[in-house]
N, C-alpha and C positions, 0 to 999 in steps of 0.2 A: 695732316688730314685726319688724324685720329680724333681731333677735337670736334670736327663736324659730325662724326658718328654720335658723340655724346650729346650734341645739340639735338639731334633727332630723338635720342632716347629721352632727353629732358622734355622735349615737346610732347612726346607720347605720355609721359607721366603727368605733365601739367593738364593735358586734355582729359586724362582719366580722372584726375582730381576735380576738374571743372564739372565733368559729367556726374561724378558722385555727389558733389555738394549741391548742384542745382537740378538734379534729375526731376524732381516734382514740378519745377517751374518751366521746363523745356517742353516744346511741342515735339511731336513724333519726328518731323522732318529734321529738327535741330539735333535730336538724339542720334538719328541715323547719320547725319553729316559728321558729328563728333566721332562716332564709332568708325566711320570710314577714314577719318583723319588719323585716328589712333592706329588703324591697320596700316595705312600708308606710311606713317612715320616709323612704326615698328619694322615694317618691311625694309625701309630705307636704311635703318640702323643695321639690321642683320645683313643686308646685301652689301653695303659699303664695308662692313667689318670683314665679311668673307673675302671680298675682293682685295682689301688691304693685306690680310693675312696671306693670301695666295701670292701677292706681289712681293711681300717681304720674304717669303719662302723661296721664290724664284730668284730674287736678288742675292740671297744668302748662298744659294747653290751656284750661281754665276761667280760670286766672289771666291767661293771655295775652289772652283775650277780654275779661275785665274791664278790663285795662289799656288795650286798644284802645278800649273803650267810654268809659273815663274820659278818654282823650285827645281824643275827638271832641266 
């Protein structure tokens, strides 16, 4: 699932590059839609990353607890 995070990040970077290169040619509505898309993809990257890190931390704690229980 880590790779999906990076797809969101890459999409945000591509959208920023598109916006930077064609800024003069875009209409206001198009600029706003690209900016909204950048915000959404950036949010999804950070949200999914935070959730994955929390899940990995929880799994590591459970594994440690199981190992301690098995040792006793």
